[in-house]
N, C-alpha and C positions, 0 to 999 in steps of 0.2 A: 350789639356788635360782638361777634365771637370769632376771633382768629387765634391761631395756635402758635406756640414757640417754633414748632417745626416749619410752619409756613413762613414766619419771619426769617428764620435761619436760611431757608431756600432762597428767599428774596435777597437777603444781604449778600450771600456768597455769589449769587448770579450777578448782582450789581458790581461786586468787587472784581470778579474774574471775567465778566463779559460774555460768557456762554453758559448754557445749561449743561453742556458736556463737562466743562471744568468744575462747575458747582457740584455736579453729581459725583465726580471723582473725589472732590474734597470731602464730601459728606458720606461717601461710600454708599451711594444710592444709585438707582437707575435714572436715566434721563426722563422717562415718562413720569416717574415719581416727583422729580423736581418741577417739571412742567405743570403737573396736576396741582401741586401745592401753591405755586405762583398763581395759577388760574383761580383757585379757590380764594386766595387772599384778595385778588382783584375784584372778584364778585362780592366778597364781604365788605370791601372798602368802597365799592362802586366807582372804581377808578382804574385807568390803565397805568401800569407801572413801567412797562418797557416799550420801546420802539425798535424794530429791527433795522440795522444799517450795516451793509457790507459784511454779512455773516456774523455780526455781533449784536448783542442786545444793549441798547442805550437807555438809561433810566430817563423817564419823562420828567417834566418840571414837577408835576404832582408827586411822581415817584421819589424825587429827591427830598421832598418834604417828609414823605413817609420814611425814607431811608434814615434820616437823622434820628427819628424816634425808635425805629427798628434796631439800629445799632446800639442805642442806649439800653433797650430791653435785653438784647443778646449779651451785652457787657454785664448787666445786672445779674442775668442768669448764670454767667460764668463766675461771678463773685459768690453767688450762693453755693455753687458747686465746690468752691474752694474753702468754704467755711469749715472751721475745726469743730465739727459737731460733737466731738468727745468732750468739749468744754461747755456745752449748752446744758448739761445736766448738773445742776448746782444745788446748794442748800443742804438741809439736814433731813435724813430719813431715819426713823426709829424702827429698828429691826429686832424681832424676837426669834430665837431659834432654840430648839431643844438641845439637850446635852450631846446626843449622838451626832447631830449635825455640827454643833459647835466644835467638837473634838476632831472630827474627821474632815469636814468640808469647809468650815468657815475660814481657816487660814488661806486656802486657795481662793475662795470667793472674795474675801476682802482684798487680797493682792490684785485680783482681776479688776475689781471695782476701782482701786486706787490707780492702776495702770491705765484703765480705759476712761474713767471719769474722775480726774484728780481733784475737781472742785466739789465733788459730792461727799458730804460728811455722813458717816454711819454711826449712830448711837445704838450699841448692841446690848441686848438683854438675853440672858440664858436662863431658861427655866423649864419646868415640866409642861407637858401638853395642855393640861387643864389651866395652869397658871397663865400660859401665853394666850389661850383662848379667852380667858377673862380679861386680860389686858387689852387685847385688840377689840373686844366687844365694848370695853370702856373707853376706847379711843386713846389709850396710853401707848399704843404702837401703831405704826403705819402699815407694817408688813410683818408676817410671821411665817416661819417654816416649821411645821409641826404635824402631829398626828391628829390634831383636833379639827373639827369642821363646824364653822359658825352658822347659826341659823338667823343671825341678826340681818335685817333688811339692808343695812348700810355697810355690811361686810361681805365680801365675796371670798369663798373658799374654793380654790381651783385644785382639783386632783392632779398630782404630777408624778405619782409612781407608787409602787408597793415596796414596803420595807419588811425585813424578816426578823423575827424574834427566835432565839435558839436557846435550848438548855445547854449549859456548860458546867463542867466540874473540874477539879484538879485531876491531872493525869493519874490513871491507875485506880481511881476511886470506884469506877464501875467497869465491868468487863467490856472489852471492845467489841464492836459489831453485834451488839445485842440491843433489843428494844428497851427503851427507857419509859417506864409506866408511871402513872400518877401514884400508885401504891409505893413505888420505890422513892419517889420524891418526898412523900410524907415521912419517910424514915430518916430524913436529913434536915439540917438547918437550912432554911431557904432565906436568902436576902433579896429584898425587893423594895421598890419605891412604895411609899405610903399612898393609900387612896385619897382622893381620886387621881389616878394616873393610868396611862396606857399600859405600862408594864404590869402593874398590879392587876389590871383587868384581864390582860392576856394570861397571866398565871391562874387567876381565879377561874376563867372560862375553861382552861385546859384541865384543871383539877376536877371541876364539877362534872366533866364527862364521865368520870368514874365514881361520882358520888361524894367527892371530898370537898369540904369547905376550906377556904383559904383564910383561916383564922389566926394561926400562929406563924410568925415570920419575924426576921430581923429587919427593921426599917432603916433605909439609907437613902439619902437624897442625892448621892453622887455616884454616877456610873463608874467613874475611875476607881473609887474606893471599893465598889462592889466587885469589880474585876480583881482587885488586889486580894480581897477576902476569899474569892473563889480560887485564885491561883495558889494561895497559901493553904487551901484545904479547910478553911473555917466554915465555908458554906457552899451551897450550889445556887445557881441563879438562872433565870431566863433573861437574856440580854440581847440588844440589837446586834445583828450579824456584823454591821459596820464597825462596831466597837471590838468584837471578839476575833475578827478575821486574822489579824496579825498574830494574836496569841495562839490561835489554833494552828496556824501555819508553823509557828515556832515551837509547837508542842508543849507550850506552857499551860494550855487549857485543852481539855478533852471535850469535843463536840459530841453530845448525847443524841442518840437516834430516838427522838420522842415518838411515842405511840399513844394516842393518835397524834398526827402531825399538827404543829402549831400553825394556825391560819396566818397568812401574810397581813400586814397592817397598812391601810391606806395612808398616804402622806400628802399633805396639802400645803399650798401657797395661799395664805389668806392676806387680804389687803382691804383697806378702807376704800370704798367706792369713790369717795370725793377726793382722794389723794391724787397727785399728778400722775396721769396715765403713762407719760413718757418714762418717768422714773420707775414706776411699777413694772412696766413692760421690760425695760432693759435690765433691771435687777433680776427679774425672773429668768431672763435669757441666760444671764451669767450664772445664777444659782443652779439652774437645771444642767447647764453644760458641765460645770465642775462636779456636781453630785453624780452625774452619770459617768464621768471620767474616772471617779474613784470607786465605782461599783457600789454606790450607796443604795441604789434601788435593785430590786429583784429583776433579773433579766426576763423579758417577756417571753 
């Protein structure tokens, strides 16, 4: 037996109001649409639901039996529609993010999560891309926002955008509006994450285009500290644009015009495939919305 909620709704309102015309007005449908739904329901139930009497439709004895259950179904459907779905996402989700996302995006993302799903608890881990990739591969995280891409069969890495790495220096250290070459970079102290890391790989790939090996650098595991070192003139660095944007706009950092250009870096939303799909889907929606709002990704 296959009848629909729409058919039951047409039947219930016609029974309540006495005419197809009134039911159609109530449901914002045409009269033929109401008549068609009632006829299909009668065929499905193999019973006559109405008799016509003085321009009105009267529910038959069998129809009254059906009406009792149909009204219960409609009432249940209305209860479902009134459910507070924001409270159905509960429990704990273990989330890992890299530092660029943690600094620029996570305050907004966590506030959005708290406002939308107040019963969902977030256990946050901040680390480098390789560290987060290892943690989610080892099932120590449920979700990760990072530059890594897992090849594990039980981890899905979904591409969500491109991020940009930029060379920056203290203002006045290099002439403005001129190309910044690998040869010039090698003449200064470079601060970067230790390998394996996405930033270190980006610097190494850029330097090798001119035949230079990235062997000597000052290692630092904090993007915030790296920014401070560059602002103070102690070093130059390649850093995520999301981290340096405010400093460049405030002219406390000079954006260098790298030649060749630094390739954009893919950014991924990784998650354990066995984790609850509703939590994963809704967390991704919130993360993408907020990261796009702050300009975390390169505009397409």
